[in-house]
mmCIF file of the N, C-alpha and C atoms, coordinates in Angstrom:
data_MODEL
# 
_entry.id   MODEL 
# 
loop_
_atom_site.group_PDB 
_atom_site.id 
_atom_site.type_symbol 
_atom_site.label_atom_id 
_atom_site.label_alt_id 
_atom_site.label_comp_id 
_atom_site.label_asym_id 
_atom_site.label_entity_id 
_atom_site.label_seq_id 
_atom_site.pdbx_PDB_ins_code 
_atom_site.Cartn_x 
_atom_site.Cartn_y 
_atom_site.Cartn_z 
_atom_site.occupancy 
_atom_site.B_iso_or_equiv 
_atom_site.pdbx_formal_charge 
_atom_site.auth_seq_id 
_atom_site.auth_comp_id 
_atom_site.auth_asym_id 
_atom_site.auth_atom_id 
_atom_site.pdbx_PDB_model_num 
ATOM 1   N N  . MET A 1 1  ? 4.887  3.144   -3.590  1.00 0.00 ? 1  MET A N  1 
ATOM 2   C CA . MET A 1 1  ? 4.624  3.059   -5.050  1.00 0.00 ? 1  MET A CA 1 
ATOM 3   C C  . MET A 1 1  ? 5.832  2.202   -5.603  1.00 0.00 ? 1  MET A C  1 
ATOM 4   N N  . ALA A 1 2  ? 5.391  1.498   -6.803  1.00 0.00 ? 2  ALA A N  1 
ATOM 5   C CA . ALA A 1 2  ? 6.347  0.807   -7.461  1.00 0.00 ? 2  ALA A CA 1 
ATOM 6   C C  . ALA A 1 2  ? 5.828  0.862   -9.094  1.00 0.00 ? 2  ALA A C  1 
ATOM 7   N N  . ASN A 1 3  ? 6.663  0.330   -10.019 1.00 0.00 ? 3  ASN A N  1 
ATOM 8   C CA . ASN A 1 3  ? 6.348  0.411   -11.410 1.00 0.00 ? 3  ASN A CA 1 
ATOM 9   C C  . ASN A 1 3  ? 6.146  -0.999  -11.961 1.00 0.00 ? 3  ASN A C  1 
ATOM 10  N N  . CYS A 1 4  ? 5.115  -1.092  -12.550 1.00 0.00 ? 4  CYS A N  1 
ATOM 11  C CA . CYS A 1 4  ? 4.698  -2.355  -13.260 1.00 0.00 ? 4  CYS A CA 1 
ATOM 12  C C  . CYS A 1 4  ? 5.876  -2.624  -14.260 1.00 0.00 ? 4  CYS A C  1 
ATOM 13  N N  . PRO A 1 5  ? 6.432  -3.915  -14.252 1.00 0.00 ? 5  PRO A N  1 
ATOM 14  C CA . PRO A 1 5  ? 7.652  -4.139  -15.057 1.00 0.00 ? 5  PRO A CA 1 
ATOM 15  C C  . PRO A 1 5  ? 7.185  -4.425  -16.650 1.00 0.00 ? 5  PRO A C  1 
ATOM 16  N N  . VAL A 1 6  ? 5.809  -4.478  -16.910 1.00 0.00 ? 6  VAL A N  1 
ATOM 17  C CA . VAL A 1 6  ? 5.345  -4.734  -18.117 1.00 0.00 ? 6  VAL A CA 1 
ATOM 18  C C  . VAL A 1 6  ? 4.945  -3.474  -18.886 1.00 0.00 ? 6  VAL A C  1 
ATOM 19  N N  . CYS A 1 7  ? 4.096  -2.526  -18.073 1.00 0.00 ? 7  CYS A N  1 
ATOM 20  C CA . CYS A 1 7  ? 3.602  -1.494  -18.712 1.00 0.00 ? 7  CYS A CA 1 
ATOM 21  C C  . CYS A 1 7  ? 4.271  -0.131  -18.181 1.00 0.00 ? 7  CYS A C  1 
ATOM 22  N N  . ASP A 1 8  ? 4.927  -0.135  -17.115 1.00 0.00 ? 8  ASP A N  1 
ATOM 23  C CA . ASP A 1 8  ? 5.723  0.947   -16.364 1.00 0.00 ? 8  ASP A CA 1 
ATOM 24  C C  . ASP A 1 8  ? 4.543  1.819   -15.764 1.00 0.00 ? 8  ASP A C  1 
ATOM 25  N N  . ALA A 1 9  ? 3.427  1.484   -15.333 1.00 0.00 ? 9  ALA A N  1 
ATOM 26  C CA . ALA A 1 9  ? 2.315  2.217   -14.663 1.00 0.00 ? 9  ALA A CA 1 
ATOM 27  C C  . ALA A 1 9  ? 2.786  2.084   -13.263 1.00 0.00 ? 9  ALA A C  1 
ATOM 28  N N  . GLU A 1 10 ? 2.334  3.042   -12.342 1.00 0.00 ? 10 GLU A N  1 
ATOM 29  C CA . GLU A 1 10 ? 2.573  3.069   -10.982 1.00 0.00 ? 10 GLU A CA 1 
ATOM 30  C C  . GLU A 1 10 ? 1.621  2.151   -10.383 1.00 0.00 ? 10 GLU A C  1 
ATOM 31  N N  . VAL A 1 11 ? 2.093  1.482   -9.533  1.00 0.00 ? 11 VAL A N  1 
ATOM 32  C CA . VAL A 1 11 ? 1.260  0.386   -8.861  1.00 0.00 ? 11 VAL A CA 1 
ATOM 33  C C  . VAL A 1 11 ? 1.448  0.621   -7.257  1.00 0.00 ? 11 VAL A C  1 
ATOM 34  N N  . GLU A 1 12 ? 0.140  0.801   -6.531  1.00 0.00 ? 12 GLU A N  1 
ATOM 35  C CA . GLU A 1 12 ? 0.279  1.201   -5.195  1.00 0.00 ? 12 GLU A CA 1 
ATOM 36  C C  . GLU A 1 12 ? 0.491  -0.110  -4.296  1.00 0.00 ? 12 GLU A C  1 
ATOM 37  N N  . ILE A 1 13 ? 1.507  0.004   -3.482  1.00 0.00 ? 13 ILE A N  1 
ATOM 38  C CA . ILE A 1 13 ? 1.731  -1.022  -2.576  1.00 0.00 ? 13 ILE A CA 1 
ATOM 39  C C  . ILE A 1 13 ? 1.239  -0.751  -1.064  1.00 0.00 ? 13 ILE A C  1 
ATOM 40  N N  . ALA A 1 14 ? 0.601  -1.552  -0.467  1.00 0.00 ? 14 ALA A N  1 
ATOM 41  C CA . ALA A 1 14 ? -0.064 -1.585  0.685   1.00 0.00 ? 14 ALA A CA 1 
ATOM 42  C C  . ALA A 1 14 ? 1.140  -1.467  1.744   1.00 0.00 ? 14 ALA A C  1 
ATOM 43  N N  . PRO A 1 15 ? 0.914  -0.937  2.862   1.00 0.00 ? 15 PRO A N  1 
ATOM 44  C CA . PRO A 1 15 ? 1.875  -0.886  3.915   1.00 0.00 ? 15 PRO A CA 1 
ATOM 45  C C  . PRO A 1 15 ? 2.185  -2.317  4.579   1.00 0.00 ? 15 PRO A C  1 
ATOM 46  N N  . ASP A 1 16 ? 1.338  -3.198  4.596   1.00 0.00 ? 16 ASP A N  1 
ATOM 47  C CA . ASP A 1 16 ? 1.525  -4.457  5.049   1.00 0.00 ? 16 ASP A CA 1 
ATOM 48  C C  . ASP A 1 16 ? 1.884  -5.640  3.912   1.00 0.00 ? 16 ASP A C  1 
ATOM 49  N N  . THR A 1 17 ? 2.379  -5.094  2.882   1.00 0.00 ? 17 THR A N  1 
ATOM 50  C CA . THR A 1 17 ? 2.587  -5.980  1.732   1.00 0.00 ? 17 THR A CA 1 
ATOM 51  C C  . THR A 1 17 ? 3.901  -6.807  2.255   1.00 0.00 ? 17 THR A C  1 
ATOM 52  N N  . VAL A 1 18 ? 3.965  -8.089  1.720   1.00 0.00 ? 18 VAL A N  1 
ATOM 53  C CA . VAL A 1 18 ? 5.149  -8.974  2.067   1.00 0.00 ? 18 VAL A CA 1 
ATOM 54  C C  . VAL A 1 18 ? 5.736  -9.337  0.687   1.00 0.00 ? 18 VAL A C  1 
ATOM 55  N N  . VAL A 1 19 ? 6.989  -9.943  0.819   1.00 0.00 ? 19 VAL A N  1 
ATOM 56  C CA . VAL A 1 19 ? 7.713  -10.326 -0.295  1.00 0.00 ? 19 VAL A CA 1 
ATOM 57  C C  . VAL A 1 19 ? 6.971  -11.768 -0.714  1.00 0.00 ? 19 VAL A C  1 
ATOM 58  N N  . GLY A 1 20 ? 6.635  -11.878 -2.059  1.00 0.00 ? 20 GLY A N  1 
ATOM 59  C CA . GLY A 1 20 ? 5.961  -13.173 -2.566  1.00 0.00 ? 20 GLY A CA 1 
ATOM 60  C C  . GLY A 1 20 ? 4.536  -12.800 -2.658  1.00 0.00 ? 20 GLY A C  1 
ATOM 61  N N  . GLU A 1 21 ? 4.072  -11.576 -2.313  1.00 0.00 ? 21 GLU A N  1 
ATOM 62  C CA . GLU A 1 21 ? 2.683  -11.506 -2.459  1.00 0.00 ? 21 GLU A CA 1 
ATOM 63  C C  . GLU A 1 21 ? 2.367  -10.987 -3.891  1.00 0.00 ? 21 GLU A C  1 
ATOM 64  N N  . LEU A 1 22 ? 1.171  -11.400 -4.368  1.00 0.00 ? 22 LEU A N  1 
ATOM 65  C CA . LEU A 1 22 ? 0.712  -11.381 -5.798  1.00 0.00 ? 22 LEU A CA 1 
ATOM 66  C C  . LEU A 1 22 ? -0.191 -10.291 -5.890  1.00 0.00 ? 22 LEU A C  1 
ATOM 67  N N  . MET A 1 23 ? -0.279 -9.465  -6.729  1.00 0.00 ? 23 MET A N  1 
ATOM 68  C CA . MET A 1 23 ? -1.102 -8.439  -7.085  1.00 0.00 ? 23 MET A CA 1 
ATOM 69  C C  . MET A 1 23 ? -1.386 -8.097  -8.520  1.00 0.00 ? 23 MET A C  1 
ATOM 70  N N  . THR A 1 24 ? -2.206 -7.292  -9.048  1.00 0.00 ? 24 THR A N  1 
ATOM 71  C CA . THR A 1 24 ? -2.737 -7.135  -10.414 1.00 0.00 ? 24 THR A CA 1 
ATOM 72  C C  . THR A 1 24 ? -2.387 -5.687  -10.814 1.00 0.00 ? 24 THR A C  1 
ATOM 73  N N  . CYS A 1 25 ? -1.785 -5.334  -11.881 1.00 0.00 ? 25 CYS A N  1 
ATOM 74  C CA . CYS A 1 25 ? -1.576 -4.149  -12.413 1.00 0.00 ? 25 CYS A CA 1 
ATOM 75  C C  . CYS A 1 25 ? -2.842 -3.595  -12.771 1.00 0.00 ? 25 CYS A C  1 
ATOM 76  N N  . GLU A 1 26 ? -3.417 -2.480  -12.292 1.00 0.00 ? 26 GLU A N  1 
ATOM 77  C CA . GLU A 1 26 ? -4.778 -2.015  -12.767 1.00 0.00 ? 26 GLU A CA 1 
ATOM 78  C C  . GLU A 1 26 ? -4.806 -1.524  -14.109 1.00 0.00 ? 26 GLU A C  1 
ATOM 79  N N  . ASP A 1 27 ? -3.530 -1.088  -14.771 1.00 0.00 ? 27 ASP A N  1 
ATOM 80  C CA . ASP A 1 27 ? -3.587 -0.518  -16.182 1.00 0.00 ? 27 ASP A CA 1 
ATOM 81  C C  . ASP A 1 27 ? -3.544 -1.714  -17.072 1.00 0.00 ? 27 ASP A C  1 
ATOM 82  N N  . CYS A 1 28 ? -2.646 -2.752  -16.923 1.00 0.00 ? 28 CYS A N  1 
ATOM 83  C CA . CYS A 1 28 ? -2.445 -3.851  -17.970 1.00 0.00 ? 28 CYS A CA 1 
ATOM 84  C C  . CYS A 1 28 ? -2.972 -5.026  -17.781 1.00 0.00 ? 28 CYS A C  1 
ATOM 85  N N  . GLY A 1 29 ? -3.511 -5.270  -16.365 1.00 0.00 ? 29 GLY A N  1 
ATOM 86  C CA . GLY A 1 29 ? -3.939 -6.483  -15.952 1.00 0.00 ? 29 GLY A CA 1 
ATOM 87  C C  . GLY A 1 29 ? -3.087 -7.755  -15.717 1.00 0.00 ? 29 GLY A C  1 
ATOM 88  N N  . CYS A 1 30 ? -1.786 -7.372  -15.865 1.00 0.00 ? 30 CYS A N  1 
ATOM 89  C CA . CYS A 1 30 ? -0.702 -8.304  -15.669 1.00 0.00 ? 30 CYS A CA 1 
ATOM 90  C C  . CYS A 1 30 ? -0.677 -8.749  -14.173 1.00 0.00 ? 30 CYS A C  1 
ATOM 91  N N  . GLU A 1 31 ? -0.538 -10.021 -13.907 1.00 0.00 ? 31 GLU A N  1 
ATOM 92  C CA . GLU A 1 31 ? -0.305 -10.484 -12.378 1.00 0.00 ? 31 GLU A CA 1 
ATOM 93  C C  . GLU A 1 31 ? 1.107  -10.282 -12.033 1.00 0.00 ? 31 GLU A C  1 
ATOM 94  N N  . LEU A 1 32 ? 1.316  -9.511  -11.044 1.00 0.00 ? 32 LEU A N  1 
ATOM 95  C CA . LEU A 1 32 ? 2.562  -9.202  -10.454 1.00 0.00 ? 32 LEU A CA 1 
ATOM 96  C C  . LEU A 1 32 ? 3.123  -9.928  -9.153  1.00 0.00 ? 32 LEU A C  1 
ATOM 97  N N  . GLU A 1 33 ? 4.239  -10.149 -8.845  1.00 0.00 ? 33 GLU A N  1 
ATOM 98  C CA . GLU A 1 33 ? 4.810  -10.681 -7.571  1.00 0.00 ? 33 GLU A CA 1 
ATOM 99  C C  . GLU A 1 33 ? 5.797  -9.587  -6.968  1.00 0.00 ? 33 GLU A C  1 
ATOM 100 N N  . VAL A 1 34 ? 5.522  -9.591  -5.746  1.00 0.00 ? 34 VAL A N  1 
ATOM 101 C CA . VAL A 1 34 ? 6.480  -8.682  -4.944  1.00 0.00 ? 34 VAL A CA 1 
ATOM 102 C C  . VAL A 1 34 ? 7.866  -9.352  -4.804  1.00 0.00 ? 34 VAL A C  1 
ATOM 103 N N  . LEU A 1 35 ? 8.951  -8.827  -5.443  1.00 0.00 ? 35 LEU A N  1 
ATOM 104 C CA . LEU A 1 35 ? 10.237 -9.614  -5.353  1.00 0.00 ? 35 LEU A CA 1 
ATOM 105 C C  . LEU A 1 35 ? 11.060 -9.057  -4.024  1.00 0.00 ? 35 LEU A C  1 
ATOM 106 N N  . THR A 1 36 ? 11.068 -7.737  -4.054  1.00 0.00 ? 36 THR A N  1 
ATOM 107 C CA . THR A 1 36 ? 11.759 -7.136  -2.657  1.00 0.00 ? 36 THR A CA 1 
ATOM 108 C C  . THR A 1 36 ? 11.025 -5.931  -2.208  1.00 0.00 ? 36 THR A C  1 
ATOM 109 N N  . LEU A 1 37 ? 11.252 -5.516  -0.954  1.00 0.00 ? 37 LEU A N  1 
ATOM 110 C CA . LEU A 1 37 ? 10.477 -4.350  -0.299  1.00 0.00 ? 37 LEU A CA 1 
ATOM 111 C C  . LEU A 1 37 ? 11.143 -3.170  -0.097  1.00 0.00 ? 37 LEU A C  1 
ATOM 112 N N  . GLU A 1 38 ? 12.615 -3.162  -0.077  1.00 0.00 ? 38 GLU A N  1 
ATOM 113 C CA . GLU A 1 38 ? 13.233 -1.991  0.071   1.00 0.00 ? 38 GLU A CA 1 
ATOM 114 C C  . GLU A 1 38 ? 14.577 -2.106  -0.767  1.00 0.00 ? 38 GLU A C  1 
ATOM 115 N N  . PRO A 1 39 ? 14.410 -1.467  -2.040  1.00 0.00 ? 39 PRO A N  1 
ATOM 116 C CA . PRO A 1 39 ? 13.297 -0.769  -2.594  1.00 0.00 ? 39 PRO A CA 1 
ATOM 117 C C  . PRO A 1 39 ? 12.313 -1.779  -3.060  1.00 0.00 ? 39 PRO A C  1 
ATOM 118 N N  . VAL A 1 40 ? 10.970 -1.535  -3.140  1.00 0.00 ? 40 VAL A N  1 
ATOM 119 C CA . VAL A 1 40 ? 10.047 -2.135  -3.774  1.00 0.00 ? 40 VAL A CA 1 
ATOM 120 C C  . VAL A 1 40 ? 10.359 -2.551  -5.157  1.00 0.00 ? 40 VAL A C  1 
ATOM 121 N N  . LYS A 1 41 ? 10.325 -3.839  -5.385  1.00 0.00 ? 41 LYS A N  1 
ATOM 122 C CA . LYS A 1 41 ? 10.560 -4.141  -6.982  1.00 0.00 ? 41 LYS A CA 1 
ATOM 123 C C  . LYS A 1 41 ? 9.532  -5.352  -7.282  1.00 0.00 ? 41 LYS A C  1 
ATOM 124 N N  . LEU A 1 42 ? 8.999  -5.165  -8.398  1.00 0.00 ? 42 LEU A N  1 
ATOM 125 C CA . LEU A 1 42 ? 7.732  -6.074  -8.839  1.00 0.00 ? 42 LEU A CA 1 
ATOM 126 C C  . LEU A 1 42 ? 8.306  -6.801  -10.109 1.00 0.00 ? 42 LEU A C  1 
ATOM 127 N N  . GLY A 1 43 ? 7.918  -8.118  -10.222 1.00 0.00 ? 43 GLY A N  1 
ATOM 128 C CA . GLY A 1 43 ? 8.181  -8.886  -11.448 1.00 0.00 ? 43 GLY A CA 1 
ATOM 129 C C  . GLY A 1 43 ? 6.946  -9.457  -11.800 1.00 0.00 ? 43 GLY A C  1 
ATOM 130 N N  . GLU A 1 44 ? 6.935  -10.088 -13.143 1.00 0.00 ? 44 GLU A N  1 
ATOM 131 C CA . GLU A 1 44 ? 5.790  -10.864 -13.481 1.00 0.00 ? 44 GLU A CA 1 
ATOM 132 C C  . GLU A 1 44 ? 5.594  -12.085 -12.689 1.00 0.00 ? 44 GLU A C  1 
ATOM 133 N N  . ALA A 1 45 ? 4.424  -12.452 -12.134 1.00 0.00 ? 45 ALA A N  1 
ATOM 134 C CA . ALA A 1 45 ? 4.163  -13.576 -11.414 1.00 0.00 ? 45 ALA A CA 1 
ATOM 135 C C  . ALA A 1 45 ? 4.278  -14.864 -12.241 1.00 0.00 ? 45 ALA A C  1 
ATOM 136 N N  . PRO A 1 46 ? 4.913  -15.914 -11.695 1.00 0.00 ? 46 PRO A N  1 
ATOM 137 C CA . PRO A 1 46 ? 5.116  -17.110 -12.584 1.00 0.00 ? 46 PRO A CA 1 
ATOM 138 C C  . PRO A 1 46 ? 3.883  -17.712 -12.920 1.00 0.00 ? 46 PRO A C  1 
ATOM 139 N N  . GLU A 1 47 ? 3.695  -18.399 -14.001 1.00 0.00 ? 47 GLU A N  1 
ATOM 140 C CA . GLU A 1 47 ? 2.491  -18.839 -14.419 1.00 0.00 ? 47 GLU A CA 1 
ATOM 141 C C  . GLU A 1 47 ? 2.277  -20.258 -13.524 1.00 0.00 ? 47 GLU A C  1 
ATOM 142 N N  . ALA A 1 48 ? 1.018  -20.346 -13.061 1.00 0.00 ? 48 ALA A N  1 
ATOM 143 C CA . ALA A 1 48 ? 0.663  -21.540 -12.322 1.00 0.00 ? 48 ALA A CA 1 
ATOM 144 C C  . ALA A 1 48 ? 0.751  -22.626 -13.116 1.00 0.00 ? 48 ALA A C  1 
ATOM 145 N N  . GLU A 1 49 ? 1.397  -23.845 -12.502 1.00 0.00 ? 49 GLU A N  1 
ATOM 146 C CA . GLU A 1 49 ? 1.557  -24.958 -13.312 1.00 0.00 ? 49 GLU A CA 1 
ATOM 147 C C  . GLU A 1 49 ? 0.577  -26.052 -12.828 1.00 0.00 ? 49 GLU A C  1 
ATOM 148 N N  . GLU A 1 50 ? 0.068  -26.894 -13.508 1.00 0.00 ? 50 GLU A N  1 
ATOM 149 C CA . GLU A 1 50 ? -0.788 -27.950 -13.207 1.00 0.00 ? 50 GLU A CA 1 
ATOM 150 C C  . GLU A 1 50 ? -0.089 -29.174 -12.755 1.00 0.00 ? 50 GLU A C  1 
ATOM 151 N N  . ASP A 1 51 ? -0.165 -29.751 -11.636 1.00 0.00 ? 51 ASP A N  1 
ATOM 152 C CA . ASP A 1 51 ? 0.488  -31.039 -11.307 1.00 0.00 ? 51 ASP A CA 1 
ATOM 153 C C  . ASP A 1 51 ? -0.301 -32.285 -11.710 1.00 0.00 ? 51 ASP A C  1 
ATOM 154 N N  . TRP A 1 52 ? -1.480 -32.110 -12.048 1.00 0.00 ? 52 TRP A N  1 
ATOM 155 C CA . TRP A 1 52 ? -2.348 -33.262 -12.463 1.00 0.00 ? 52 TRP A CA 1 
ATOM 156 C C  . TRP A 1 52 ? -2.085 -34.584 -11.422 1.00 0.00 ? 52 TRP A C  1 
ATOM 157 N N  . GLY A 1 53 ? -1.998 -34.163 -10.329 1.00 0.00 ? 53 GLY A N  1 
ATOM 158 C CA . GLY A 1 53 ? -1.958 -35.362 -9.269  1.00 0.00 ? 53 GLY A CA 1 
ATOM 159 C C  . GLY A 1 53 ? -0.834 -36.019 -9.397  1.00 0.00 ? 53 GLY A C  1 
ATOM 160 N N  . GLU A 1 54 ? 0.454  -35.577 -9.865  1.00 0.00 ? 54 GLU A N  1 
ATOM 161 C CA . GLU A 1 54 ? 1.639  -36.358 -9.972  1.00 0.00 ? 54 GLU A CA 1 
ATOM 162 C C  . GLU A 1 54 ? 2.341  -36.437 -8.727  1.00 0.00 ? 54 GLU A C  1 
# 
């Protein structure tokens, strides 16, 4: 388990979770990124940027 950095709700972490994996907080709907595994630390996922073919 880890806590959502936005709403502090508990977020369940699967045993096969890897650093960089994205998940969604079921309480607030925020997209989260796994930053570290030991201890598990979550952060807000970066906004996806459009590259518009550049």
